[in-house]
matplotlib code that plots the C-alpha trace (Angstrom):
import matplotlib.pyplot as plt

x = [120.0, 120.7, 122.4, 123.8, 124.4, 124.9, 128.4, 131.1, 133.5, 132.1, 133.6, 133.1, 129.7, 128.3, 125.6, 124.9, 122.0, 122.7, 120.2, 119.7, 117.6, 116.1, 115.8, 113.9, 112.2, 110.3, 112.4, 109.2, 109.3, 112.7, 114.4, 117.1, 120.3, 123.1, 126.6, 129.8, 133.2, 136.0, 139.2, 141.7, 139.1, 137.6, 134.0, 133.7, 134.3, 131.3, 129.2, 125.4, 124.7, 121.0, 118.4, 114.7, 112.2, 110.0, 106.8, 106.4, 109.3, 110.8, 114.3, 117.5, 120.8, 124.3, 125.5, 128.0, 125.4, 122.3, 120.9, 122.8, 121.7, 118.1, 117.0, 113.7, 111.8, 110.3, 108.2, 106.9, 110.5, 111.5, 114.4, 115.7, 117.6, 120.2, 120.3, 123.7, 124.0, 126.8, 129.3, 132.6, 135.9, 135.4, 132.3, 134.6, 134.4, 132.3, 128.6, 126.7, 123.0, 121.7, 118.3, 117.3, 114.6, 114.6, 116.5, 118.1, 120.7, 124.2, 125.5, 126.8, 125.4, 122.3, 122.2, 120.2, 119.4, 119.7, 120.9, 119.7, 121.3, 124.2, 124.8, 128.2, 128.9, 129.2, 132.3, 131.9, 134.9, 134.6, 137.6, 138.5]
y = [75.4, 72.3, 72.5, 69.4, 69.1, 66.5, 65.2, 64.7, 62.3, 58.9, 55.6, 52.4, 50.9, 54.4, 56.3, 59.7, 61.4, 63.7, 66.3, 67.8, 70.9, 72.6, 76.3, 78.0, 74.9, 71.9, 68.7, 66.7, 67.6, 66.0, 62.7, 63.0, 61.1, 61.0, 60.5, 59.5, 60.9, 59.0, 60.8, 61.4, 61.1, 63.6, 64.7, 62.2, 59.3, 60.1, 57.0, 57.1, 55.3, 56.1, 57.5, 58.2, 58.9, 61.9, 60.1, 57.3, 57.6, 54.4, 53.9, 52.4, 51.7, 51.1, 47.6, 48.8, 50.4, 48.1, 47.3, 50.1, 53.3, 54.6, 57.6, 59.3, 62.5, 65.1, 67.1, 69.4, 70.6, 70.3, 68.0, 64.6, 62.6, 59.9, 57.7, 56.0, 53.1, 50.7, 53.0, 51.6, 53.3, 53.0, 55.2, 58.1, 60.9, 63.9, 63.2, 65.3, 65.4, 66.0, 66.8, 65.6, 64.0, 60.3, 57.5, 54.4, 51.8, 51.4, 48.5, 48.7, 52.2, 54.3, 57.2, 60.5, 61.1, 64.8, 66.4, 70.0, 70.8, 69.7, 70.6, 71.7, 68.5, 67.3, 65.6, 62.2, 60.6, 57.1, 56.4, 55.1]
z = [99.8, 101.8, 105.2, 107.0, 110.7, 113.4, 112.6, 115.1, 116.7, 117.9, 119.1, 117.0, 117.8, 118.5, 116.8, 115.2, 113.5, 110.6, 109.5, 106.1, 106.3, 103.2, 102.7, 100.0, 98.7, 100.0, 100.4, 100.0, 96.2, 95.8, 96.0, 98.7, 99.1, 101.6, 100.2, 101.9, 100.8, 102.4, 103.5, 100.7, 98.0, 95.6, 94.9, 92.1, 94.5, 96.7, 97.3, 97.9, 101.2, 101.6, 99.3, 99.6, 96.8, 96.5, 95.5, 97.9, 100.3, 98.9, 100.3, 98.9, 100.8, 100.0, 100.7, 103.3, 105.5, 105.2, 108.6, 110.2, 108.6, 108.2, 106.1, 106.8, 106.3, 108.7, 106.4, 109.1, 109.6, 106.0, 107.0, 106.0, 108.6, 108.4, 111.5, 111.7, 114.2, 114.9, 113.3, 112.0, 111.4, 107.7, 108.0, 108.7, 106.2, 105.1, 104.5, 102.0, 101.2, 97.7, 96.3, 92.8, 90.6, 91.4, 93.0, 91.5, 92.3, 90.8, 93.0, 95.6, 96.2, 95.6, 93.3, 92.9, 89.3, 88.1, 91.3, 91.7, 95.1, 97.2, 100.8, 102.2, 104.1, 107.7, 109.1, 110.8, 112.5, 114.0, 116.2, 119.6]

ax = plt.figure().add_subplot(projection="3d")
ax.plot(x, y, z, "-o")
ax.set_aspect("equal")
plt.show()
């Protein structure tokens, strides 16, 4: 399973680091993505904001977060992180991590092809 943590309430311009911890399998064997579900939207509306490949750690980012968010792996701890800087009110929502087979881009977001696992989500609220 995947377990997200690190969400919370932050002021605009602030930062958070989300964690996606794997249990029962190695995250290094999977492409991993972080998905944003905005308030009032449904599962199908989730947008990929950051994705990392399994083979060479190639990264892709959604247009709305480029230059602000960074996805990276910590294989020793079987965890993938999402560093979120310069947060904006429109970043508010629930963030989910997903593990699948490969990454690709469907502008303006990144996509995980053939998702095998989803996490339960972590709430991020950006507000003054």
